[in-house]
C-alpha positions as CSV (number, residue, x, y, z in Angstrom):
1,M,0.1,0.0,0.0
2,A,1.4,3.3,-1.1
3,A,2.2,5.9,1.7
4,A,-0.3,8.8,1.6
5,N,0.7,12.2,0.4
6,L,0.8,15.1,2.8
7,T,0.0,18.7,2.2
8,D,1.8,21.7,3.7
9,R,0.0,24.9,4.8
10,S,0.1,26.3,1.3
11,G,-1.8,23.3,-0.1
12,A,1.2,21.9,-2.0
13,L,1.7,18.1,-2.2
14,M,4.4,16.9,-0.2
15,P,5.7,13.5,-1.7
16,S,6.2,10.5,0.6
17,S,9.6,8.9,1.1
18,T,8.9,6.5,-1.8
19,K,8.5,9.3,-4.2
20,R,11.2,11.5,-5.8
21,P,10.6,15.1,-4.7
22,E,9.1,17.5,-7.2
23,P,11.2,20.6,-8.1
24,P,10.5,23.5,-5.7
25,Y,8.8,25.5,-8.5
26,R,6.3,22.7,-9.1
27,Q,5.5,22.5,-5.3
28,I,4.9,26.3,-5.2
29,V,2.7,26.1,-8.4
30,A,0.7,23.3,-6.8
31,G,0.0,25.4,-3.8
32,I,-1.2,28.4,-5.6
33,R,-3.1,26.3,-8.2
34,A,-4.9,24.6,-5.2
35,R,-6.0,28.0,-3.9
36,I,-7.2,29.2,-7.2
37,L,-9.2,25.9,-7.8
38,T,-11.0,25.8,-4.5
39,G,-11.9,29.5,-4.9
40,D,-9.6,30.8,-2.1
41,L,-8.2,33.1,-4.9
42,R,-10.9,34.3,-7.2
43,P,-10.8,35.7,-10.6
44,G,-9.2,39.3,-10.4
45,D,-7.5,38.6,-7.1
46,R,-3.8,39.5,-7.1
47,I,-1.3,36.7,-7.2
48,P,2.0,37.2,-5.2
49,S,4.6,38.9,-7.3
50,I,7.9,37.3,-8.4
51,R,9.8,39.0,-5.7
52,Q,7.2,38.1,-3.1
53,I,7.2,34.4,-4.2
54,A,11.1,34.4,-3.8
55,Q,10.8,35.9,-0.3
56,R,7.8,33.8,1.0
57,W,9.1,30.4,-0.2
58,G,12.8,31.1,0.1
59,V,13.7,30.4,-3.5
60,A,15.7,32.2,-6.2
61,V,14.1,34.9,-8.4
62,A,14.7,32.5,-11.4
63,T,12.5,29.9,-9.6
64,A,9.9,32.4,-8.8
65,T,9.8,33.6,-12.4
66,R,9.4,29.9,-13.6
67,V,6.4,29.7,-11.2
68,M,4.7,32.6,-12.7
69,A,5.4,31.4,-16.2
70,T,3.9,28.0,-15.4
71,L,0.8,29.4,-13.9
72,R,0.4,31.7,-17.0
73,D,1.0,28.7,-19.3
74,E,-1.8,26.9,-17.5
75,G,-4.2,29.7,-18.0
76,L,-4.6,30.3,-14.3
77,V,-3.3,33.9,-14.2
78,E,-3.0,36.9,-16.5
79,T,-1.3,40.3,-16.4
80,K,-3.4,43.4,-15.8
81,V,-1.6,46.8,-16.5
82,G,-1.4,48.8,-13.1
83,A,-2.6,45.7,-11.2
84,G,0.2,43.1,-11.7
85,T,-0.6,39.5,-12.1
86,V,-4.1,38.3,-11.2
87,V,-6.2,35.2,-11.2
88,S,-7.5,34.9,-14.8
89,V,-11.2,35.7,-15.3
90,R,-11.4,32.7,-17.4
91,T,-10.3,30.3,-14.7
92,G,-13.5,29.6,-12.7
93,H,-13.0,26.3,-10.7
94,K,-12.4,24.1,-13.7
95,Q,-9.2,21.9,-13.7
96,P,-6.8,23.5,-16.1
97,T,-4.8,21.8,-18.6
98,V,-1.4,21.5,-17.2
99,L,1.4,22.2,-19.8
100,A,5.0,21.0,-19.4
101,S,6.2,23.6,-21.8
102,P,4.9,26.5,-23.7
103,P,2.3,25.6,-26.2
104,R,3.5,24.8,-29.8
105,P,2.6,27.4,-32.3
106,R,0.4,26.6,-35.3
107,R,2.2,25.6,-38.5
108,G,3.0,28.8,-40.5
109,H,2.1,31.0,-37.5
110,A,5.4,30.8,-35.5
111,S,7.8,31.7,-38.3
112,K,5.7,34.8,-39.2
113,Q,5.8,36.1,-35.6
114,A,9.3,35.0,-34.9
115,L,10.6,37.1,-37.8
116,N,8.8,40.2,-36.6
117,R,11.4,41.9,-34.5
118,K,9.3,45.0,-33.6
119,Q,6.4,42.8,-32.4
120,A,8.8,40.8,-30.2
121,L,10.1,44.1,-28.8
122,R,6.8,45.5,-28.1
123,A,5.7,42.2,-26.5
124,A,8.7,42.3,-24.1
125,I,8.0,45.9,-23.4
126,S,4.4,45.0,-22.3
127,I,5.6,42.4,-20.0
128,A,8.1,44.7,-18.3
129,D,5.4,47.5,-18.1
130,A,3.1,45.2,-16.3
131,E,5.4,43.0,-14.2
132,G,8.8,44.7,-14.1
133,L,12.1,43.9,-15.8
134,D,12.7,40.7,-13.8
135,A,9.7,39.1,-15.4
136,V,11.2,39.4,-18.9
137,S,13.1,36.4,-20.2
138,M,13.5,34.7,-23.5
139,R,11.4,31.9,-22.5
140,R,8.7,34.1,-21.1
141,L,8.7,36.3,-24.4
142,A,8.5,33.2,-26.6
143,A,5.5,31.8,-24.6
144,E,3.8,35.2,-25.0
145,L,4.3,35.2,-28.7
146,G,3.4,31.5,-29.2
147,V,6.8,30.7,-30.6
148,G,9.8,28.4,-29.8
149,P,12.5,30.3,-27.7
150,M,15.1,29.5,-30.3
151,S,13.3,31.6,-32.8
152,L,14.0,34.7,-30.8
153,Y,17.7,34.2,-31.0
154,R,17.5,35.2,-34.6
155,H,17.1,38.8,-33.4
156,V,18.7,39.0,-30.0
157,A,21.5,37.1,-28.5
158,N,20.5,37.1,-24.9
159,K,18.3,38.8,-22.3
160,D,20.9,41.7,-21.9
161,E,20.7,42.5,-25.6
162,L,16.9,42.2,-25.6
163,V,16.7,44.8,-22.7
164,T,19.0,47.1,-24.7
165,Q,16.7,46.7,-27.7
166,M,13.6,47.3,-25.6
167,A,15.2,50.6,-24.1
168,D,16.0,51.7,-27.7
169,E,12.5,51.0,-28.9
170,V,11.0,53.1,-26.1
171,F,13.3,56.1,-26.7
172,G,12.0,56.1,-30.2
173,E,8.5,56.8,-29.0
174,P,8.6,60.5,-28.4
175,E,9.1,62.9,-31.4
176,L,12.1,65.2,-30.9
177,P,11.0,68.6,-32.9
178,V,13.7,70.1,-35.1
179,P,14.9,72.7,-34.4
180,G,12.7,72.8,-31.3
181,P,11.7,75.8,-29.1
182,E,13.8,78.9,-29.1
183,G,16.6,79.1,-26.6
184,W,18.9,76.4,-24.9
185,R,16.9,76.3,-21.7
186,A,13.5,75.6,-23.4
187,K,15.2,72.9,-25.6
188,L,16.7,71.2,-22.5
189,E,13.4,71.5,-20.5
190,L,11.6,69.8,-23.5
191,I,14.2,66.8,-23.8
192,S,14.1,66.3,-20.0
193,R,10.2,66.2,-19.9
194,R,10.0,63.9,-22.8
195,Q,12.3,61.6,-21.0
196,W,10.5,62.0,-17.8
197,E,7.3,61.0,-19.6
198,L,9.0,58.0,-20.8
199,C,10.0,56.9,-17.3
200,R,6.4,57.3,-16.1
201,R,5.1,55.2,-18.9
202,H,7.8,52.6,-18.6
203,L,8.9,52.2,-15.0
204,W,11.6,49.8,-15.7
205,L,13.4,52.0,-18.1
206,P,15.9,53.6,-15.5
207,R,17.2,50.3,-14.6
208,A,18.0,49.5,-18.3
209,V,20.2,52.6,-18.8
210,S,23.8,52.9,-17.7
211,F,25.8,56.2,-17.9
212,T,29.2,54.6,-17.4
213,R,28.6,51.9,-20.2
214,P,26.1,53.8,-22.4
215,L,24.0,51.8,-24.8
216,L,25.1,52.4,-28.4
217,V,21.8,52.3,-30.1
218,P,20.4,54.7,-32.5
219,N,17.2,56.1,-30.7
220,M,19.0,56.7,-27.3
221,M,21.9,58.3,-29.3
222,A,19.4,60.6,-31.1
223,H,18.3,61.9,-27.7
224,T,22.0,62.7,-26.7
225,E,22.6,64.2,-30.3
226,W,19.5,66.4,-30.0
227,T,20.7,67.6,-26.5
228,L,24.2,68.5,-27.8
229,R,22.6,70.3,-30.6
230,A,20.4,72.4,-28.2
231,L,23.7,73.7,-26.8
232,D,25.1,74.9,-30.2
233,G,26.2,78.5,-30.5
234,I,26.6,79.4,-26.7
235,G,30.4,79.0,-26.6
236,L,30.6,75.8,-24.5
237,P,33.4,73.2,-25.3
238,M,32.1,69.8,-26.3
239,A,33.4,68.2,-23.1
240,T,31.1,70.6,-21.1
241,R,28.2,69.8,-23.5
242,I,28.3,66.0,-23.2
243,R,28.6,66.3,-19.4
244,E,25.4,68.4,-19.5
245,A,23.6,65.9,-21.6
246,L,24.7,63.0,-19.2
247,T,23.7,65.1,-16.2
248,L,20.2,65.8,-17.6
249,H,19.7,62.1,-18.2
250,A,21.0,61.2,-14.8
251,L,18.6,63.9,-13.2
252,V,15.6,62.4,-14.8
253,H,16.4,58.8,-14.2
254,T,17.4,59.3,-10.6
255,V,14.1,60.8,-9.7
256,A,12.2,58.1,-11.8
257,L,14.0,55.4,-9.9
258,S,12.3,56.6,-6.8
259,M,8.9,56.9,-8.6
260,A,9.3,53.2,-9.8
261,A,10.2,52.0,-6.4
262,E,7.1,53.6,-5.0
263,V,4.7,52.1,-7.6
264,E,6.4,48.7,-7.1
265,A,6.0,48.9,-3.4
266,E,2.3,49.8,-3.8
267,Q,1.7,46.8,-6.2
268,E,3.6,44.4,-4.0
269,T,2.1,45.4,-0.5
270,G,-1.2,46.9,-1.6
271,V,-0.5,50.0,0.5
272,T,-0.6,53.3,-1.2
273,L,1.8,56.1,-0.3
274,D,-1.0,57.9,1.5
275,R,-2.0,54.9,3.4
276,W,1.7,54.2,4.3
277,W,1.9,57.7,5.8
278,L,-1.3,57.2,7.8
279,I,0.2,54.0,9.3
280,Q,3.5,55.9,10.2
281,R,1.6,58.9,11.6
282,K,1.9,57.8,15.2
283,R,5.5,57.2,15.0
284,A,6.0,60.5,13.1
285,D,4.1,62.5,15.5
286,E,6.1,61.2,18.4
287,L,9.4,62.2,16.6
288,L,8.1,65.5,15.4
289,S,6.5,66.6,18.6
290,S,9.7,66.0,20.6
291,G,11.1,69.3,19.6
292,R,14.2,67.9,18.2
293,F,13.1,68.5,14.5
294,P,11.3,71.8,14.5
295,L,11.9,72.4,10.8
296,L,10.9,69.0,9.7
297,A,7.7,69.4,11.7
298,T,6.7,72.2,9.4
299,V,6.9,70.0,6.3
300,T,3.7,68.5,4.9
301,G,3.5,64.9,3.6
302,E,2.2,66.2,0.3
303,T,5.6,68.0,-0.4
304,V,7.6,64.9,0.3
305,S,5.4,62.5,-1.8
306,D,5.1,64.7,-4.8
307,V,7.5,63.0,-7.1
308,D,6.4,65.2,-10.1
309,G,7.0,68.2,-8.0
310,L,10.4,66.9,-7.1
311,F,11.4,66.3,-10.7
312,E,10.3,69.9,-11.7
313,Y,12.1,71.4,-8.8
314,S,15.4,69.4,-9.5
315,L,15.3,70.3,-13.3
316,A,14.6,74.0,-12.6
317,R,17.3,74.4,-10.0
318,H,19.8,72.6,-12.1
319,L,19.0,74.7,-15.2
320,D,19.4,77.8,-13.0
321,G,22.9,76.7,-12.0
322,F,23.7,75.8,-15.7
323,A,22.5,79.3,-16.8
324,V,25.4,80.8,-14.5
325,L,27.9,78.8,-16.2
326,V,26.5,79.8,-19.7
327,E,26.6,83.4,-18.7
328,D,30.1,83.2,-17.3
329,Q,31.3,81.5,-20.5
330,A,29.7,84.4,-22.6
331,R,31.3,87.1,-20.5
332,P,34.3,88.9,-22.4
333,R,37.7,88.0,-21.0
334,P,40.1,90.8,-20.2
């Protein structure tokens, strides 16, 4: 008589000593699947994120990513922009068809999609927009497109190159007017705000950009070239102009990283920034009423949490300082 299987608290099957243990990702999938099929998690309910799965079950991010991919392949979960990964509305309580690997594409369908590089990039961007950059992988993208993973390697060598091409595709979205508004300051404000809008639309973008190892791709280079051209005719050496272009990019992306971290925190915890401040109010009141921090006590929470306001303030003060440099450069030398 075979030994009975046991279940842990998550509902995952625990194999008896006579069975070979299942891989960790399958045990986690089984637990989440059970909760969905029993109705404990209903259509539209949020599923733990990849990072939460890694932390809760003590597994690597790669394992957690495989868990999410398997649940998606089984049709149990789907991605909702702004909400993350949720139980699929098509799930109900029916037993899903468990797939050991991504579904095979229909004959004639895969090759057409696999050869469409732009479609592959837009699909990868959609995954990153909804779930973050860690959710993007060659296997996941292939499953999303309904093609074999090997077909993607005709266009990109690996994930690093895929992310680079995704960033370049995104930088090609805004139109950069030629010659642009009058004056160097108006031009720099324009390019900075266009990039800020990109970072708001694609929260993963700042993580994909390096300033010490710049991505040599045409759309990103076009942004830098446009910025350099905006500084024509004001007497600045090229070394100063390229440093200014890099500084502007860094200013935008530094503030954008804080914005992305806040959005990610809200999605993973379900606690908005306003709600977080309410939770912290007792502790904050104790500290601020002690008299040790009289200036901080006058600051409102809205001022601290206004990321758009922080960006605009940072940009304005930076350009104020840069204007002093431009005026000094234009001043006649004795």
